[in-house]
N, C-alpha and C positions, 0 to 999 in steps of 0.2 A: 684410531684410524679412520678416515673416511672409506666407504666401499671403494672407491677409487683407488687409493692408496692401497688398501688391502690386496687388489687385483694386481697392482704393480709389484708388489713385495713379493707374491706369489710367482708373477712371470719371472722377475730377477732370479728367484730361486731356481726355477728352471732351467734358466740360460746360465746360471753358474754351475748345476749339475752338467749340462753338456759339456761346458769348458773345463772343469775339475777333473771329469772322467779321464783316467788314464789307468792302464794295467801294468802290473807288474808280474815278472815269471822268474824262478830261479835261473841263475846263469848255469851252463854246464860246468859240473864238478871239477874237470880239468883245466878250468880258466878260472878258478876262485883264488883271489891272491890272499896271503897270510894277512890276517886281522892286525892291526894295530891299537894300541891302547886308545880309550877314548880321553878327550881334553877335559880337563878339571870342571866340575859342574858350575853352573851360574844360576845360583839362587834366584827365584822370580817371586816376591813375597806381597801381598799374603796369597797362599792358596789353600786348599783343604788339608789340615793338618793328619798326620799319619795317625791311623785308628791302633787301639790296642789290642793284644791277643785277646779274644772272646767277645769282642765288640761285635753289635748286629748293626749300627749306625755309628757314623763316622762323620766328622766337620760340623759347621754350625752355617745358619744363612747369614747375610750380609746385606748392605745395601751401599751403593756409591752413587753421586749424583754426576749426570754426565755436564763435560766442559764442551765448549764450541769446538767444535771440528771432530769429535768422537763418532764413531759408529759402534753397535753393540758387538760386531765380531771383534773391533779393539779391544774393548772390556774385556770379553770372552777369553781372549787370548791371555790378557796381562794376569787375569785372575785363574788359568787353568780351567777354562770350559770350553765347550764347542758350541757351534751355533744353533744347532736344535736345542740345547740346554738353555742356552739365554734367551733365545726367541720364545721357547713354550712357557719360561717362567715368567716374561714380559709382555704376554700378547698385546698390551695398548701402547707400547712404545715401537716407534717406528725404527727399523731394522738399520736402513741405512743413513738415515736423517733425523736422528732423534733430537727434540729440541733442546739447547742447553737448559741445565737445571732439572732436567727429569731424573726422577726416582728409578734407579733400576735394581732390580733383585739379583743377587748373585746366588745362586742355587747350590753353593758349596757344603751340601749335607746331603749325604748318601746311605741309602740302605745296602748293605754287601749282595752280592748276589748267593743264591741259594746253591752253592757249588762246594767241593773239597777245597780247603784253604792251603793251597801250597802253588807254588810257581807263579805264573801269570793265569788271571782269569778275565776273561773278556765278555762283557755282556753287550751283544748288539742292540737289544732295545734300549739301553742306556746309552748307547756310543761312548763307553767308558770301558776303560783297563786297569783292572786291581792287580796289584805287585806284592804277592805275599814274600814273608821270610826276611823282613828288615830286623831291626835291634828289637829283643823282646817278642818276637813273632808279630811286629808291626806290618800294617798294609798300606801302601802307598797308591793314589789313583791318578790316572791320566784320561783326559777326553782322547776320543780317536775317531777317524773317519773309517767308513766301512763300505763294502760292496754295494752297487745299486740293484734296485729291483731287476730280477731277471741274472744277477751277476751277484749272487748273494755270497757273502764270507760264510764259506762252511762252518757249521757246528762240529763239535765233538772233542776229544782227548787228542794233542797231538803233543810235540816237543820241538825244542830248539834244535835243530840239526846241524847246522853252521852259521857262522856270523863274517861280516866283512865291513870293513871301514870304505868308505868313498866308493860303493860299489859301481859296476856297470849294467846300465837297464838294457837287457837283451829283450828287444821288442817282439812280443807275439803276432804271428802273421794276421790274424784276425785284427788288431789294433791297427797295424800299418794300412790295411784296407780302410777301415774307419776314416781314418785320418786321410788318406788319398781320396776319399768321395768329399771329404769337407775343404778339399783344396790345401791341407796341409800335410804334406807329406814329411814321414818319419825314417831316418834312417835304420838299418836291421840293429845297430847297437848303438845306444847315446851313453857316450863315457862321463866319467864325475865332472859334475859342475852344475851352473845355476839352471840348465835346462834338464838336469835329470830328475826325473819325479820320485826316487828312491831317497833324495837326500844324501846325508853324511853315511849313516848306518844302517844296517839292514840285518835282521835275525830272520834265517830261511828257517821255515817250519817242516817238519818230516811229512805233512801233507803237501803234494809235490805242486809247486807253481805259486804257493802263498809265502808271503813275507809281512812281517811287522817293520816298518821302515819308518824313516824321517820323509820329509818331502818338501819341494819346492813351491808348494802351493798350501801355505799354511791355513788360510781362511777356508779351505775345504773341511779342516777337522769339525766333527759334528754334523757331518752330512754323508748321506749315502752317495758317496762320489769315485769310488774306485770300481775297480773289476773283481773285487773279492778279497785283494790285500788288506791289510790293518794300517794305518798311518798315523802319525803322531804329529803334533809341533816339533820343529826341529831341536828346541831347548829341553822338550821332555823325552824324546829319542836320545839325546846325548847323557841324560841320566839312566834310563832304563838300560841303554846297550850295555856297560860294563857291569850292571847289577844282574844280567842274564846269561849264565854259562850255558854251554852247550850242553843239551838235555834237559834243559829247564822245562818242567812239565808245562803245557799251554792249554786252558780247558777254555773252550768258545761256547758259551750258552746264548740263549734268547730269551729273557725274562722282563716283559712287560711290566709285571705286577710283582712289586717286593715288599714283603712285609718284615718287620725287625722291630727290636724292643730297645730301650735306653733309658735307664732310671727308671723303670716300671710304667714308662708310656709305651703302648701299642703303634707303630708307625706304618702308613701304608703310601708307597710311592708308585704312581702311575705313568707310565709312558704309554704313548700309542703303538698298538701293535703295527709291526710291518705288515705289508701284504702278502707275503707268503705264510703268515700264521692266521689260522681261524679265531678271528677276534671273539666271538660269541662263546667258542669253546673256551678259550683264556678266560673270560669273564667268568663262564660258568665254573671253572675250577679255582677263580679266586674267591667266589663267595662261599663255595662249598668247604674251603680252608677256614675260612674266617667263622664261618657258622661251628667248625669242629674245635676252633678255638674259644668261640663263645661257650659253646657246651662242657667242652671237658674243664676250663678253668673258670667257669661261673663267672664270665665277664658280660657286662652289657657294652656293646658296640653301639655307635652311631651310624645307623645305616643309610640315613641322609646323606651324612657327610662323606660316606664310602662311596655311594651313587656319584656325589658330586665329583668328588676326588678321580674316580674311573671317567667320567665324562670329561671333564677338564684336561686331564693328561698332562700336568705342568711339570711332571719329573720333580716334585717337590715332597719329601715325606713329610705326610700330614698326621697328626694325632687323631685316633678314630676312635676312642673309647667315649662311652658317653658321659657328657658333661665336661669331657677336654676341650683344650684350646681351639681345635680346629685351624683350616688354613689361614683364617683372618690372625687369628692368635699368634701363630707360629711367626708370621710376616710381620706384624707388629712388634715382635719382640727381634727382629732382625737388627742386628747392630750396624750403627751407619758409620761407614769407615771414610778417611780422607782419600780424595783422589789424588793418585801419585802424579809427580811433576812430569812424568814422560810415561806413556802406556808402552809397554814391551812390544817391539815389533811393529807399530802404527807407524802406515808410511808418510815418508816425507816426500812432499812436494817439491820438486827442483824450482826455483826462481823462474819466471819467463826471461827471454833472453831476445834481446831487437838481433835480426838476422838470422835468427835460429829457424828450423822448420818445425811443423806442426800438423797434427791430424784434427779436422774439427767433427766430432763424432755424432753430434747432435746439435740442434737448435730448436728452442722450445719457448712457449709464452710462460710455462711454469717453473719456477726456480726450485721447487722442492723436488719435481720429477728430475731436474738438469743435475741436482746435489745428488740424488741418488745413483744416477749412471755414472756422475764422476767418481764416486766413492766406490762403485762396484768395478770400475776399470782400474782404480788404485789397489784394490786388492786380488787382483790375478797374480797368477804366479808363473813368470817372474810378473812383477807389477808393469803397469802400461799408466806413468806418471798423469794424470789430469786434474783439471780445475774446471771451475764455471765461471766464465767470462759474460759480463754484461753487454749487449749492444741495443740500446734504446730499450723498447719494453719486450724483448727476447733475451734468453739465456743462453750463450753458446757452452757446449761441452768439449774443450779443447786438450787435446793429448800431446805432450811434448815437455820441454823442448827437445829436437834431434839434431845432430851436429851437421846432418847432410840430406839429401834427398832420398838416397837410398835406405835410411834408416827410416825415415818417416814412412816410406812406401811399405817397408817390413812391418811397422807399427799397424798401419792401414790394413794390411793382410791380415794379422794376428786378429784384429777388431772383426773383420768379416768373418774369420772362420770360427771364432769363439762365440761373438754376439750376434751375428749375423746382421751387422750394420754396416752400410757403405759410407767409410770415412772419405771426407774431402782434404786433399791435401793442401797444406798452406805455406807458400814459399817465402822467403827472406822479407820480401817486400810488403806482402800484406800483414806478416808477423809483428812490423812494426806497430801497426795500429792496435795489434791485440793486445801488445804490451802496454800500450797507452791505456787502453779499456780497463786491463787488470790491474794498473796502478792506481787509476780512479775509482775502484769497487770499495767501498768501505769496508 
């Protein structure tokens, strides 16, 4: 990507973080309703397979080709990955407007955290949850969203204290104040439904006010985008909920550098250390451990490859024995898979309607930036349906359609609150021209 595109992408991430950020707090115990059974699982394939008992590395890398209209977050969700995972693995691919035909690495290979293998283990650095205790001691893994800097998800040993289906969100006073300042007031309680950030299922932890839950903002998975809670894709939380009984142990760690063996190969998986960690100290400990392995087991490690793996921090397990395949070798061996007919959860934009109401979010001479902004709007939670409409040599980002002015004004208010963009209301008379322009676009 060009320097301008990189800067724009970073800006969008900052905007996304500001929008996605919401807190969750445990409700008063006397108001907790009885949990109901979860609905049957909906299989989404292919994803990382379960690891067998004793394995240190699970899954394998894969490759898929972008189709017109895809974004990397769409691909990430379908294959059980988070935002940071797929963007770090594909640093040269535009996140929000990847060219059709682009080769996207799916980092579906993971080194397991260095922690006791029981219950739920969450590695904050990898933004990934591992659930142990499956058939034959296997482990299943899911991507997660975690606490932002300054409101970090706490580390340590906890347990599932209680569970709830369709939970109510009891909004902390601090969050209500934050939203009030942004012109987006929140009620004291948010009932179950599309506006509830807890989603359909919640596991309340023994550490007060922290919850593992679903979300109405699925494209925040893989971002530091909460006030400390752990959120999963709705389809993943639907599977985790029935598999996690009350008193299930939960161990939260923060391990940016992971070492594991598989079939005699030593792998190093590196993530960028979070701001709360001392990156220099973490790297020092890693190198000391690797030197100990090298000396104790009489191995020869590829220190140039180790340094490059740490520097790039792409979250991909890389072979680091001298003479091994290295990163390029393991990427070359990734299996290319067929693009699915429909990506799970990919936003569907409703057709434009004559006589409807719309909001113009932006107008620019650059089509790529317009496509990016439209994609970001479509991936909000709940979504703000948006498209790019060409008008002469300029490109408009138009949100809608809306049935009446009130709905359009509410959408404009959300765009202003969430993205700090002043939208322009477009009434039925003007929308006829928009519909014609959209119909003429190839």
